[in-house]
Steps between C-alpha positions, in 0.01 A plus 500: 500500500300463185143369482634175345745459785228547751268256324788242486563544870132465590455195277809324647368569855158351404664200332710425814183429701235403245432364151432746219335455166711707260379574142783618277614524146796273405783631286346324194177697554303207635296567817536269795342461846709343770425417864831565675663565836821573688358357828754252623225287658344442154825423312622137524852457641601328175407815310690749713727718295858370504776745587720549197882500548536784257335834581178553311399839372154593635276666248256721692262489198454119527334324794573129562215317670392150580216383256255301716333321204817416304690425826816690394672831485383746236549870452328795334583865428339740744397737222320210319245454783141564396349417840597339829246362751601387847346164589434342837 
């Protein structure tokens, strides 16, 4: 397991039970901060990810999360993270 794999696993586990403030660099070079989560209690039912009929290829380099402020699903590349802070 690589360090990036370990970090991804740890971040996912934290996101499942808390909110995190993630600072990352977008593909266009712009920096962004996002308060996000994977905690089902914090994601509205209307925003739950729908199950696709066609199989979707999972990219382990990209992490889909629920953006608390934008109230929608967003994603970022793991290797683009500048910092990640676990919030209460």
